[in-house]
N, C-alpha and C positions, 0 to 999 in steps of 0.2 A: 499581856495575853490578848490574842485576837479571837474574836467570835466569828461565827458564820456570817453575821451581818457585816462585820468589818471587811470580810474577804469577798463579799458579793454573793449573788444567788447561785452561781456555779458551784461554789464551795459547799453551800447548803445542800445541793443535790448530789454532792460527791464528785463534782466535775473537777477539771484541771484548774488549779488556782494560780498557775504561773502567769506572771505579767512581765511585759517587756516595756522599757521606757521608750516613748515615742514623743520627742519634743518635751513639752511640759506635762503631757498626759501619759498615763500608763495604758499600754495596749494589752488586751486580754490574750492569753495563750492561743485561743482558737481563731484569732483574727487572721493569722497567716494562712491557715487552712481554708478559711472562707474566701480570702483574696485569691488563692490558687484556683478554687472552684469557679469563681466569677471569671477569672482570666481565661480558664479553659473553655467556658461557654462563649465568651466574647470572641475567642480565636477560632471557633468552629466555622466552617464555610456555610454560606447562605444556601439553603436548599433550592434546587431548580424551580420548584413550584412557587417559591417566594419571588425568585427572580422574574418568572413569567408574570406573576401578579403585579409586581412593580412596573414591569414594562407596559402592561395593559393600562395601568393607572397613568403612566407618563404619556401614553398615546392619547388619552382622553383630555389631557390638559391643554 
């Protein structure tokens, strides 16, 4: 019989207890969603204001 402690904190809070094997480690079920969120932020274009700031910093070098 598994207890909440055996399943991790997510199960104790009523969270998703699914795990996926990843190499020798188990990957929690929420890891894919977090990876998708991270990737979507990384893929966003750089705002023009940031590009301008970077250009100014490059000019001063």
